[in-house]
NUVEX-736970 format. One record per residue (C-alpha): x, y, z. Coordinates in steps of 0.1 Angstrom, whole numbers, padded with zeros to 4 digits, always signed. Example, Ala and Ser with C-alpha at 12.3 -4.5 7.8 and 13.67 -1.06 7.14 Angstrom:
+0123-0045+0078;+0137-0011+0071;
// end
This chain:
-0474-0594-0478;-0474-0562-0498;-0476-0560-0536;-0439-0550-0538;-0423-0561-0570;-0401-0592-0567;-0364-0586-0562;-0346-0591-0595;-0310-0593-0581;-0297-0627-0592;-0267-0625-0569;-0261-0657-0549;-0273-0656-0513;-0261-0676-0483;-0287-0698-0465;-0282-0676-0433;-0298-0647-0452;-0331-0666-0453;-0332-0675-0416;-0365-0670-0398;-0374-0676-0362;-0410-0675-0349;-0419-0678-0312;-0454-0685-0299;-0471-0695-0267;-0494-0724-0273;-0528-0719-0258;-0561-0737-0253;-0574-0730-0288;-0544-0750-0301;-0553-0781-0281;-0565-0814-0295;-0587-0840-0277;-0558-0853-0258;-0549-0819-0244;-0517-0816-0265;-0513-0790-0292;-0530-0802-0324;-0505-0812-0351;-0523-0789-0376;-0515-0759-0354;-0478-0768-0355;-0480-0774-0393;-0494-0740-0398;-0465-0724-0379;-0441-0745-0399;-0456-0733-0432;-0456-0697-0421;-0420-0698-0410;-0410-0717-0442;-0428-0693-0464;-0411-0663-0448;-0377-0679-0453;-0385-0685-0490;-0398-0649-0493;-0365-0636-0478;-0344-0657-0502;-0365-0650-0534;-0373-0614-0526;-0410-0617-0534;-0442-0637-0533;-0441-0675-0530;-0465-0704-0527;-0462-0737-0510;-0461-0766-0535;-0451-0795-0513;-0445-0806-0478;-0419-0832-0485;-0417-0846-0450;-0430-0837-0415;-0419-0857-0385;-0434-0853-0350;-0409-0866-0324;-0422-0851-0292;-0456-0837-0283;-0461-0800-0278;-0483-0792-0247;-0506-0763-0240;-0485-0737-0222;-0453-0746-0241;-0434-0718-0259;-0428-0730-0294;-0398-0718-0314;-0399-0725-0352;-0367-0720-0371;-0365-0721-0409;-0340-0715-0436;-0335-0723-0473;-0316-0755-0479;-0314-0755-0517;-0329-0739-0547;-0339-0749-0582;-0347-0725-0610;-0380-0713-0595;-0383-0735-0564;-0367-0736-0529;-0366-0763-0503;-0369-0749-0468;-0359-0769-0437;-0379-0762-0405;-0372-0772-0369;-0397-0769-0341;-0387-0768-0305;-0410-0767-0275;-0400-0753-0242;-0418-0755-0209;-0414-0719-0196;-0417-0730-0160;-0391-0758-0159;-0370-0746-0189;-0371-0782-0204;-0368-0780-0242;-0375-0807-0267;-0370-0810-0305;-0406-0815-0313;-0407-0818-0351;-0389-0812-0383;-0402-0806-0418;-0390-0800-0454;-0412-0778-0476;-0410-0767-0512;-0420-0733-0523;-0421-0717-0558;-0415-0680-0563;-0441-0661-0583;-0440-0630-0604;-0467-0603-0604;-0489-0623-0627;-0487-0654-0605;-0463-0673-0628;-0432-0690-0616;-0401-0668-0617;-0364-0675-0612;-0348-0673-0577;-0313-0663-0568;-0287-0691-0565;-0279-0704-0530;-0243-0701-0518;-0236-0723-0487;-0209-0709-0465;-0204-0737-0439;-0200-0775-0439;-0234-0778-0423;-0250-0756-0450;-0233-0777-0477;-0245-0809-0460;-0281-0795-0459;-0279-0786-0496;-0266-0821-0506;-0294-0838-0486;-0320-0814-0502;-0308-0825-0536;-0313-0861-0526;-0349-0853-0515;-0356-0835-0548;-0343-0865-0567;-0366-0888-0547;-0396-0865-0552;-0390-0865-0590;-0385-0903-0592;-0417-0908-0572;-0436-0885-0596;-0422-0903-0626;-0432-0937-0612;-0467-0926-0605;-0471-0911-0640;-0458-0944-0655;-0482-0965-0634;-0511-0943-0645;-0500-0944-0681;-0498-0982-0679;-0534-0982-0667;-0545-0958-0695;-0552-0930-0671;
// end
């Protein structure tokens, strides 16, 4: 990414404006000991697509602060064409939750599976590396409103888990 200054336009943006789609052929260097694509290779693509969606929404640099959830439903095989789709689901003041879907297609047979899904949290940074505000999100469709509502639930669960851990540590004198 270039050193372009972050976009300062606070105008609300629709989730569709942050959409990213990456497509990649999975090759032998991506394989694990079982001959499938290593989960870490998929996770890297997920983080790349998610980060690009967050950059598009925020208009500047972002960092990954959490992978809230990553589910692997179907294996990805060497030779599959992987499509990674990402878009911003919800925003806070400086943070964004991005939903990512991974599909694997056998290019010979055309068979396609929903391989994995993930939710990641990114924080927008200013030129000094400090968190900066992001534009509001303005869902346009019932599906986008559902995604936003579910993202708010995941955020509440993350914060409740954080408070519970802090309380447990405090009780132990840590």
